[in-house]
N, C-alpha and C positions, 0 to 999 in steps of 0.2 A: 793592048793587051787583054789578056783573058783573064777573067776572074773564075773562080772556083766557086761553087754554090751548092748547096745542098738539096737534093730532092724536095719538092714541094712537100711529099709526102714523110720524110722524115723529119721536116721540120716540124709538121702539125701533129706527129704523133705524141700522144700524151704519156706523160710521164708515169713510172710503175706507182701502182697504188700503196704499196709499202715505203717507197721513196718519199713520197708528198708529206706527208707528218712530220720526216725528219727535216725537210727543206725548209717546211714553213717555221718549224721551232728552233732551226738550226741559231740563227741570230739571237734570241733571246736565251738557248741555251749556251752559248760560248760567252756572253754578257755574263748569265750566272756564275760559269766557272770560273772567269776573271777577276770578278768583284767581289764575289761572296765565296765560294766555296775554296779558290786557293788561299785566302787570307787565312780562313778557318784552319785550314790544315798546317797553313806556316805558325799560327799562334797554338796549335797542339803540339806541333814539333818543339816550338820555344818552351813551353813550359817542362820539357825535358832538360833543358841546358842548365848549365851552374851559372851563379854569380860570385863576383867577389869585388870590394870596392876596390881593390888593387889593380885588379888585372879586367875588369868589367865582366861579360857575357862570355864564356866559355862553351863552345860547341860540342859538348859531351853528352853523354844520352845517362842521366841521373833520375830517379824518382826521390830525389830530394826535397823539392816544390811540393809534390803529391802527399809524401809523407809527412810534413811540414801542415799543410792547408788540413788533412785528414786526421791528426792527430793532435794540435794545437787547438786548447780551447777560446783563444783568442778569435780565431778564424769561426769555430762553432759558434760563438755567440753572435760574428756577424752575419752567417746565414739564417741563424733561429730569428734575429731581428729581422732580416730581408723577409723571410716565410712570415712573421709574424703581421708583419704590416700589410703585405700582399693580401693576406686573409682576412685584414680589418676593412682594407681598402675594398674586397670585390664583398665582402656583408654589407658595408655603408652602400656601394654604388647601387647591390640587388635591393635593396631596402629602399632607396631613392629614385630607382629607375626603371621599377618596375611598375610602379602606380602611375608613374609620368607616361609611360610609355601606353598604358590601358586608358588614360583620362586620352590622351593625345588620337588614340584610335577611333575614339567616339565623339570626338570633334567634328565638327563640320570643315570640308576641304577649306572655306575661307579663313577659319582662325587657326585651323591645322597648319596652315603654311606659316601663318605669322608665329605660333607656339614654337613649331619646328624649327626655324630660325633665330629663337632667342636659344631654344638649347642648344641649337650647331656653331651658334654666335662665339662663343670661347673659343671654338676649334678654329676659327679664323686670326687669333690672336698666339703670338707666340708662347711655348710653357714660360719661358724665362721670365716674361714678363706678367704673365698670370700670378708667377712664384713670387716675383716681386711685391706684387701686391699684396698678397697674403702676409708677405716678411712684415710691409707697414701694418696691417691690421692688425697682427700679433705682436709686435714689437712693445715688450715690456710695459711699461706704467705709460708709456706715451702712445701704445695701439690703441686704434681707435675701438677696439672689442671692450679691452680691460676700462677704455674710458667711459664707454657708455655703461659697461656693468657696474661699474664704480658708482656712475652718475646716478643711476636708477636704484640706488642702495643695494643691490641684489649681492655683491662681493665686499669684502672689506680689505681686501688686496688683491693685486694683479694675479691673474692664473698665468702659469708659463706655458706658453703656446711654443715658443721658439725653442730650439734643440731639445725637442721631445718628440716620441711616437706619435703622440697627440696630434701637435700639428700638422706633422708630415702625413699622417691618414687624412687630415682635413683637407688640406690641399692636392694630394693626390686623388683625392675623392671627386674634388671639384673640376679636376684636370679631366678625369674618366669616365666620369658619370655619363656623356654623350653616347659614349660607345655601349653601354649597358641599354641605355633608352632605343637607339636604334636596333641592337639585335632582338630587343623584346617587341618592340610596335613592328618590327618585319614577321616575326611569328604570328602576332596576333592580327596580320593582313588576312590570315586563313581563316579567321573565326568570322560566321556569318551572325551580324546583329538580331538577326530573326531568331535564330537559336535560343538566346536567353530570354526574348520575348516568350517564344513557345513556352520555355522552362517555369517563367514566372507566371504564366497564365495557366500551366497547370498545376500549381501552387508552392511551386520551391521558392524558398525565402531567396533573397538577394545573396546572402553568404554561402546558401548551398549551390545557387546558381555560379557565383565564382568559383567556388573550391571543386566543382563537378564538372564544369563546362570551360571556364575562361581559363582556369591554371593549367589544367592538363595540356590545352592547346599553346599556353605560353610557356610552359617549360622547357622547350627546347631551346627556345632564343632564351628565355632565361641562363640556362647551362652554357650554349654559345658564347655571351656576353660575359659570363663569369670566365671563362677560360682566357677572353681577349683581356678583360680587365687584370685580371692577375698576371697573365705574363707581360704587361705593359707594366704594373706597378713594382714587380720582383726586379724588372729592368729598367725602370727608371733611374734618372742620375742628376737631371736639373733641380727637382724639386727636393728629393733629399738631401742634395749639396747646399741647397740657399737654405732650408729651413732649418735641417738637422745639423749644419755645420761639419767641422770637423771632428766633433766630439760625439756625434751621433751616427756611426758610419753603416752603412750596408752594403752589399755584397759590390754594387758597380761604383759607388765609391770607394770602397777600399783598393780595387783593380786600379783605378785611376791613380789614387796615391802610389800604388806601388810603381806604376809605370813612369809617373813624371815627377814625384816628390824623391822617392828612394833611389828610384831607377833600377830598382829588381825587376826588369821586364819579365824573365822567366816566372817568379812568383806570383807576378801581377796576371800573367799569360795562364797559370794554373788555375787561379782565381775566377778568371773570366770562363774559361773552358768548364770549369766545374759549374759555373752557373748555366751557360748554357744545355750543358747536359742536363742538367736539372729541371730547367723549363721545357726543354724539349720532351724528355719523359713525361712530364706531366701534362703536356698539351696532346701529347698522341694518345696517352691513355685516357685522358678525359674526352677526347673527342670520340674516340670507339664508343666510350660508355653513354655520349651523346646520340651518337647514330643507333645506337641500339635501342634508345629509350625512344628517339623520334620513330624509330620504325613499328614499336610497339603502340605509340601512341595513333599513327596513322595506319595501322594495319588493317 
């Protein structure tokens, strides 16, 4: 039996340089198309369909759902609440996470590893479990926080945390503050501690050193962390659903209710697509600004 084999020179011939990146990225690109891009396109198409309780989803092209989302004050309130909660969570994470990252960057390697594990430890626990823990802390008169405050005589009546934006902001801040710490800490790795010592030896106060040396170096990390936290807070579902309940809806829980409770999938798809477009525009625009700021700082 004769076998046909390619010449050794043909088998050892290298691939064209232009084809190599496509072959390497091909599997990941196909996975991205099948798992991410195709469902997004289908959701976008679904948002233009019609829905009726008697006939279900009608595969027709209409702008009815988009007109309702863009003109109804009810949806305006939901998106405004989503934006408000995301901004407050971003600000809280920035106030808490930036100082934590600065202290973490100045620790000795031994203690830095311990405290880094403490900061990242909550990420090892499910978001649902952490949010349920906050629900137990918040819970009315029986909540541990209100019990402690009333026992200390600081308040006379329980503070409402459940089904309030305050409770959602507190729980989301606990969930997302590690992302801010990591972003700022990574940026502070570029700062040489000797620079601060040199500034103080030349007569600069601690505040001036922090404002003129540390803050400009940490600013790109703070901006990057703010983008990450804002996107995650605006698209969060489990925490607003548990703490906010059905009476305090945000965009993600609103889309969930339209899909699974009222079964109006086209309207839910319109809400989801609008949320995605808003987040994408915010992230891309902010990222461009961060890149320009980064180039100015390190120019």
